[in-house]
C-alpha positions as CSV (number, residue, x, y, z in Angstrom):
1,M,29.6,19.2,4.5
2,W,25.9,19.6,4.8
3,P,25.3,20.6,1.1
4,T,27.6,17.7,0.0
5,L,25.5,15.2,2.1
6,V,22.2,16.6,0.8
7,V,23.3,16.4,-2.9
8,N,24.7,12.9,-2.5
9,K,21.4,11.8,-0.9
10,I,19.3,13.3,-3.6
11,L,21.3,11.7,-6.3
12,K,21.3,8.4,-4.5
13,K,17.5,8.4,-4.2
14,R,17.0,9.5,-7.8
15,L,19.3,6.8,-9.2
16,G,17.9,4.0,-7.0
17,S,14.3,5.0,-7.0
18,T,13.2,2.4,-9.6
19,N,14.7,-0.6,-8.0
20,F,12.6,-2.8,-5.8
21,I,12.7,-6.3,-4.2
22,A,10.4,-9.2,-5.3
23,D,10.2,-13.0,-4.9
24,Y,10.8,-13.3,-8.7
25,H,12.9,-11.8,-11.4
26,H,10.8,-9.1,-13.0
27,A,13.2,-8.9,-16.0
28,Y,10.9,-11.5,-17.4
29,D,8.1,-9.2,-17.5
30,Q,6.5,-10.4,-20.7
31,P,3.0,-10.7,-21.8
32,L,1.6,-14.2,-21.4
33,L,0.2,-14.2,-25.0
34,S,1.5,-12.5,-28.1
35,I,-1.7,-10.6,-28.8
36,H,-2.1,-7.0,-29.9
37,E,-3.1,-4.9,-26.9
38,E,-5.3,-1.9,-27.8
39,P,-4.8,1.2,-25.5
40,I,-7.8,1.4,-23.1
41,P,-9.1,4.7,-21.8
42,H,-8.8,5.2,-18.0
43,H,-11.6,5.7,-15.4
44,N,-14.4,5.0,-17.9
45,P,-17.3,3.0,-16.4
46,D,-18.1,1.5,-19.8
47,N,-14.8,-0.5,-19.6
48,Y,-16.2,-2.5,-16.7
49,N,-18.7,-4.7,-18.6
50,I,-19.5,-7.4,-16.2
51,N,-19.0,-10.0,-18.9
52,N,-15.4,-9.0,-19.3
53,T,-14.4,-8.6,-15.7
54,N,-13.1,-10.6,-12.8
55,K,-13.5,-9.5,-9.2
56,Y,-10.6,-9.6,-6.8
57,K,-10.4,-8.9,-3.1
58,V,-7.7,-6.4,-2.1
59,F,-6.4,-5.8,1.4
60,V,-4.8,-2.5,2.2
61,S,-3.2,-1.4,5.5
62,T,-1.2,1.5,6.9
63,W,0.8,1.7,10.1
64,N,3.2,4.3,11.5
65,V,5.3,2.1,13.7
66,G,7.2,5.1,15.3
67,G,10.7,3.8,14.6
68,V,10.1,0.7,16.8
69,A,11.6,-2.6,15.5
70,P,9.2,-5.4,15.6
71,E,9.7,-8.4,17.8
72,D,10.3,-11.8,16.3
73,D,7.0,-13.0,17.7
74,L,4.9,-9.9,16.7
75,N,1.5,-11.1,15.9
76,M,0.5,-9.9,12.5
77,E,-2.8,-11.8,12.2
78,D,-4.8,-9.1,13.8
79,L,-3.6,-6.6,11.2
80,L,-3.9,-8.9,8.3
81,D,-7.3,-10.2,9.5
82,T,-6.3,-13.6,8.3
83,C,-8.9,-15.4,10.5
84,N,-12.0,-13.7,8.9
85,N,-11.0,-12.7,5.4
86,S,-9.2,-14.3,2.4
87,C,-7.8,-11.7,0.0
88,D,-6.2,-12.0,-3.4
89,I,-3.7,-9.1,-3.0
90,Y,-2.3,-7.7,0.1
91,V,-0.8,-4.2,0.2
92,L,0.9,-3.2,3.5
93,G,2.2,0.4,3.9
94,F,4.4,1.5,6.9
95,Q,5.8,4.8,8.0
96,E,8.8,5.4,10.3
97,I,10.1,1.9,10.2
98,V,13.4,3.5,11.1
99,P,13.8,6.5,13.5
100,L,13.7,9.8,11.5
101,K,17.1,10.9,12.6
102,A,19.7,12.5,10.5
103,S,21.9,9.4,10.0
104,N,18.9,7.5,8.6
105,V,17.6,10.4,6.4
106,L,21.1,11.3,5.1
107,G,23.0,8.1,5.3
108,S,22.8,4.9,3.3
109,E,19.5,2.9,3.3
110,N,19.1,0.3,6.0
111,N,17.1,-2.6,4.7
112,Q,17.4,-4.8,7.7
113,L,14.0,-3.7,9.2
114,S,12.1,-3.9,5.9
115,T,13.5,-7.4,5.5
116,K,12.2,-8.3,9.0
117,W,8.8,-6.9,8.3
118,N,8.6,-8.9,5.1
119,S,9.5,-12.0,6.9
120,L,6.7,-11.4,9.4
121,I,4.2,-10.7,6.5
122,R,5.3,-13.9,4.7
123,E,5.0,-16.1,7.8
124,A,1.5,-14.7,8.5
125,L,0.1,-15.1,5.0
126,N,1.5,-18.5,4.5
127,K,0.3,-19.6,7.9
128,K,-3.2,-18.8,6.6
129,K,-2.5,-20.8,3.5
130,E,-1.6,-23.8,5.7
131,N,-4.8,-23.4,7.7
132,N,-7.0,-23.2,4.6
133,D,-5.4,-26.2,2.8
134,D,-7.2,-28.7,4.9
135,D,-10.6,-27.0,4.6
136,E,-10.5,-26.1,0.9
137,G,-8.6,-29.1,-0.5
138,N,-6.4,-26.9,-2.7
139,K,-3.0,-27.3,-1.2
140,G,-0.5,-24.8,-2.5
141,S,-3.0,-22.6,-4.3
142,Q,-3.1,-20.0,-1.6
143,E,0.7,-19.5,-1.3
144,F,1.5,-15.8,-1.3
145,Q,4.5,-14.2,-3.0
146,C,5.9,-10.7,-2.7
147,I,5.7,-8.9,-6.1
148,I,7.0,-5.4,-5.0
149,S,8.8,-4.2,-1.9
150,K,10.2,-0.8,-1.6
151,Q,11.6,1.4,1.2
152,M,12.5,5.0,1.2
153,V,14.0,6.0,4.6
154,G,11.1,5.3,6.9
155,V,8.3,4.9,4.2
156,F,8.0,1.2,3.2
157,I,5.4,-0.5,1.1
158,S,5.1,-4.3,0.5
159,V,2.7,-6.0,-2.0
160,W,1.8,-9.6,-2.0
161,T,-0.4,-11.8,-4.2
162,R,-1.5,-15.3,-4.5
163,K,1.1,-17.4,-6.4
164,D,-1.5,-18.6,-9.0
165,L,-2.4,-14.9,-9.7
166,R,1.1,-13.6,-10.0
167,P,1.6,-14.6,-13.7
168,F,-1.2,-12.3,-14.7
169,I,0.4,-9.3,-12.9
170,Q,2.7,-7.4,-15.3
171,H,4.8,-4.3,-15.4
172,P,5.5,-3.6,-11.8
173,S,7.2,-0.4,-11.1
174,V,8.0,2.1,-8.3
175,S,8.4,5.8,-7.9
176,C,9.8,7.6,-4.8
177,I,9.2,11.3,-3.9
178,G,10.9,13.0,-1.1
179,C,9.0,16.0,0.5
180,G,10.8,16.3,3.8
181,I,13.9,18.4,4.7
182,M,14.7,21.1,2.0
183,G,11.5,19.8,0.2
184,C,13.2,16.8,-1.2
185,L,14.5,14.4,1.4
186,G,12.8,11.2,2.3
187,N,11.8,11.7,5.9
188,K,8.5,12.8,4.4
189,G,7.0,11.9,1.0
190,S,5.8,8.8,-0.8
191,V,6.6,5.5,-2.2
192,S,4.2,4.7,-5.1
193,V,3.9,1.3,-6.7
194,R,2.1,0.3,-9.8
195,F,1.3,-2.9,-11.8
196,R,-1.3,-4.2,-14.2
197,L,-3.5,-7.1,-13.4
198,H,-4.8,-8.6,-16.6
199,E,-6.0,-5.4,-18.4
200,T,-6.5,-3.1,-15.4
201,S,-3.8,-0.8,-13.9
202,F,-3.4,-0.3,-10.1
203,C,-1.5,2.3,-8.2
204,F,-0.9,2.3,-4.4
205,V,0.6,5.5,-2.9
206,C,2.1,4.9,0.6
207,S,2.7,8.5,2.1
208,H,4.0,10.2,5.1
209,L,2.9,13.8,4.9
210,A,3.9,17.0,6.8
211,S,3.1,16.9,10.6
212,G,1.8,19.7,12.8
213,G,-1.4,20.4,14.7
214,R,-1.3,24.2,14.4
215,E,-3.8,26.2,12.3
216,G,-2.7,26.3,8.7
217,D,-0.4,23.2,8.9
218,E,-3.0,21.4,6.8
219,K,-1.7,23.5,3.8
220,H,1.7,21.9,4.0
221,R,0.0,18.5,3.7
222,N,-2.0,19.6,0.7
223,S,1.3,20.9,-0.8
224,N,2.9,17.5,-0.2
225,V,0.0,15.8,-2.0
226,A,0.4,18.2,-5.0
227,E,4.0,17.4,-5.0
228,I,3.5,13.7,-5.0
229,F,0.9,13.8,-7.7
230,S,3.0,16.0,-10.0
231,R,6.4,14.5,-9.5
232,T,5.6,10.8,-9.4
233,S,6.1,9.2,-12.8
234,F,6.2,5.6,-14.1
235,P,7.7,4.2,-17.3
236,S,5.2,3.8,-20.1
237,K,6.9,0.5,-21.5
238,G,6.3,1.4,-25.1
239,P,3.4,2.9,-27.3
240,L,1.5,-0.4,-27.8
241,L,0.9,-0.9,-24.0
242,D,0.0,2.8,-23.3
243,L,0.7,2.2,-19.6
244,P,-0.2,5.2,-17.4
245,R,2.7,7.4,-16.3
246,K,1.0,9.5,-13.6
247,I,-0.8,8.4,-10.5
248,L,-4.2,9.7,-11.4
249,D,-4.1,8.0,-14.9
250,H,-4.4,4.5,-13.4
251,D,-7.7,2.7,-13.2
252,H,-7.6,2.0,-9.5
253,V,-5.6,4.3,-7.2
254,V,-5.3,4.0,-3.4
255,L,-3.7,6.6,-1.2
256,L,-2.6,5.2,2.2
257,G,-0.4,6.3,5.0
258,D,0.1,8.7,7.9
259,L,-1.5,11.6,6.1
260,N,-1.2,13.6,9.3
261,Y,-4.5,15.5,8.8
262,R,-5.9,16.8,12.2
263,I,-9.1,17.9,13.8
264,S,-9.7,21.7,13.5
265,L,-10.9,22.2,17.0
266,P,-9.3,23.5,20.3
267,E,-7.4,20.7,22.0
268,E,-9.8,20.7,25.0
269,S,-12.8,20.3,22.9
270,T,-11.2,17.5,20.9
271,R,-10.3,15.5,24.0
272,L,-13.7,16.0,25.5
273,L,-15.4,14.7,22.4
274,V,-13.0,11.7,22.3
275,E,-13.8,10.8,25.9
276,K,-17.5,10.8,24.9
277,G,-16.9,8.8,21.8
278,D,-18.6,11.5,19.7
279,W,-17.0,10.6,16.4
280,D,-19.6,12.5,14.3
281,S,-18.9,15.9,16.0
282,L,-15.1,15.3,15.6
283,L,-15.4,14.2,12.0
284,Q,-17.3,17.4,11.0
285,N,-14.1,19.2,11.8
286,D,-11.7,16.6,10.3
287,Q,-9.3,18.3,7.9
288,L,-9.1,15.4,5.4
289,I,-12.8,15.0,5.2
290,M,-13.1,18.8,4.5
291,E,-10.4,18.4,1.8
292,L,-12.2,15.5,0.2
293,E,-15.4,17.5,0.1
294,N,-14.2,21.0,-0.6
295,G,-10.5,21.0,-1.3
296,N,-8.5,21.1,-4.5
297,M,-6.0,18.2,-4.4
298,L,-8.2,15.4,-3.0
299,R,-11.6,16.5,-4.2
300,G,-13.4,13.5,-6.0
301,W,-11.5,11.0,-3.9
302,H,-13.5,8.6,-1.5
303,E,-13.2,7.3,2.0
304,G,-15.2,4.8,3.8
305,S,-17.3,5.7,7.0
306,I,-15.0,6.1,10.1
307,K,-16.5,4.2,13.0
308,F,-13.4,3.7,15.1
309,A,-11.5,5.9,17.6
310,P,-8.7,8.3,16.5
311,T,-5.5,6.5,15.7
312,Y,-3.0,9.0,17.1
313,K,-1.3,9.7,19.5
314,Y,-1.0,7.0,22.1
315,F,1.5,6.2,24.8
316,P,3.2,3.1,23.4
317,N,2.1,-0.2,25.0
318,S,-1.1,1.6,26.3
319,D,-4.6,2.6,25.5
320,M,-3.9,6.2,26.8
321,Y,-3.7,9.2,24.6
322,Y,-0.9,11.6,25.0
323,G,-1.9,14.6,27.1
324,C,-3.9,12.6,29.6
325,C,-2.8,11.7,33.1
326,Y,-0.6,8.8,33.1
327,H,0.8,7.2,36.2
328,G,0.0,10.5,38.0
329,K,2.0,12.7,35.7
330,K,1.2,14.8,32.7
331,A,2.7,13.8,29.5
332,E,5.6,15.8,28.2
333,K,4.0,16.4,24.9
334,K,0.4,17.4,24.3
335,R,-0.9,16.3,21.0
336,A,-4.7,16.1,20.5
337,P,-6.1,12.9,19.2
338,A,-6.7,12.6,15.5
339,W,-7.3,10.2,12.7
340,C,-3.8,10.7,11.1
341,D,-3.7,7.2,9.5
342,R,-6.1,7.0,6.5
343,I,-6.9,5.1,3.3
344,V,-8.7,6.9,0.5
345,W,-9.2,5.8,-3.2
346,Y,-9.9,7.3,-6.7
347,G,-11.4,5.9,-9.8
348,N,-14.2,3.5,-10.8
349,G,-14.4,-0.2,-10.1
350,L,-13.5,-0.2,-6.4
351,K,-16.0,-1.1,-3.6
352,Q,-14.9,-0.9,0.0
353,L,-16.1,-3.7,2.2
354,V,-14.1,-3.1,5.4
355,Y,-12.6,0.1,7.0
356,N,-11.4,-0.2,10.6
357,R,-8.3,-0.2,12.8
358,S,-6.3,-2.9,14.6
359,E,-5.2,-2.6,18.2
360,S,-1.5,-3.3,18.2
361,K,0.2,-1.2,20.8
362,L,3.7,-1.3,19.3
363,S,3.8,2.4,18.5
364,D,1.9,5.7,19.2
365,H,-0.3,5.0,16.2
366,R,-2.9,2.3,15.6
367,P,-3.0,0.5,12.3
368,V,-5.7,1.1,9.9
369,K,-6.9,-1.5,7.3
370,A,-9.4,-1.7,4.5
371,I,-10.7,-4.4,2.1
372,F,-11.9,-3.6,-1.4
373,I,-13.6,-5.6,-4.2
374,A,-11.7,-4.6,-7.4
375,Q,-13.2,-5.1,-10.8
376,V,-10.5,-6.1,-13.3
377,R,-10.9,-6.3,-17.1
378,V,-9.9,-9.6,-18.6
379,S,-9.4,-10.3,-22.3
380,P,-11.0,-13.6,-23.6
381,E,-7.5,-14.9,-24.3
382,L,-6.2,-14.3,-20.8
383,R,-9.4,-15.7,-19.3
384,N,-8.8,-18.9,-21.1
385,L,-5.2,-19.0,-20.0
386,Q,-6.0,-18.3,-16.4
387,T,-8.3,-21.3,-16.5
388,L,-5.5,-23.4,-17.9
389,F,-3.1,-22.2,-15.1
390,L,-5.5,-23.4,-12.5
391,S,-6.3,-26.7,-14.2
392,E,-4.7,-30.1,-13.8
393,R,-3.6,-29.9,-17.4
394,F,-1.3,-27.1,-16.4
395,E,0.3,-29.2,-13.7
396,H,0.9,-31.9,-16.3
397,I,2.4,-29.5,-18.6
398,K,4.8,-28.1,-15.9
399,T,6.0,-31.4,-14.7
400,P,8.3,-32.6,-17.7
401,F,10.4,-29.5,-17.6
402,G,12.2,-30.3,-14.4
403,V,13.4,-26.8,-13.8
404,S,14.1,-24.9,-10.7
405,T,11.3,-23.0,-8.9
406,A,12.8,-19.6,-9.8
407,N,12.5,-20.3,-13.5
408,D,9.6,-22.7,-14.0
409,D,6.9,-20.0,-14.3
410,F,8.8,-18.2,-17.0
411,I,9.6,-21.3,-19.0
412,C,6.1,-22.6,-18.7
413,K,4.7,-19.3,-19.9
414,K,6.9,-19.5,-22.9
415,Q,5.9,-23.0,-23.7
416,L,2.2,-22.3,-23.2
417,S,2.4,-19.3,-25.6
418,F,3.7,-21.7,-28.4
419,R,1.0,-24.3,-27.6
420,L,-1.8,-21.8,-27.6
């Protein structure tokens, strides 16, 4: 029975790996203008001529929620930082949104929890919209829509963008890679999403890598990264578009998740340094930093300065790390604190503004968030069209059609292409 279940699961994952959920029908994934698109080399600084670029603010977060279902009144505003920052794109990655037990790894996908997380995200982002409407006088322009939402067992990624920006996002796609049981099941692995904004490609890789705090366990994590990079593949969408197929071929690449890298020190030394708040001494022995500087798989990647406490492993609903005295008893499991939850990036044209953690006590991990400024190439034709979308003239053009919300963007784009 076991081999049959495994084979069925592998086939199911492979066949369903390109499907995803969005607020609009992506079958209408057509260019806004019928212009010839020349292939553009990737990761070339010359492509980012300031006269041909827009700058967009991108929010990225990762959170291992430990299989704990969110309450209906869970406050997402601290994670999204909606009070202090207004971003154009929000990318939220989660790990263990379902408990990693056999029935979830081998059984059919349970989308109830991912749907609930999306509802909480939608409410938080659009609450911010409502709060900003009165201040900015641009009611409706800050409404956020989901452009990609994808779950693989416990790994879940959800991408949201402003409604007025969504028509300029093309060719969304996903790729799921299982690296867990038998080297292929989805209890560990990645869900990667890609899209093109104007003339620049983005790829976000939400990962849950191999666990373990023993010496040498970092090699399993490096092996997971190698598998994810080599096995992830996206459709090219035809020779004229020359869309990137592999992760590292994209212009902007962000790896986020419970990467599970630990601190290469004895547990007692690690705990003592954590109690002192000596992050510098701990980070000198951080496995991911060593991999970024001297390794093979992630050399050349970037990470912002870490100025926050280790994000793992806490007693749920407390500020106490596992292994410390708790209510007069020793914890059953001793796992040294570590910065397991990380966000790193690759490529030119990304500048990090924020890198810190949130303080939700839902699980044994703390969420980590980052904000980037992304440079995006914009063709002259699309720059003019974007101005039109944001103008009163576009509102006048839209009005006479009298079509449903689900189809109005598509029909308007078609009408605009003829008029222009």
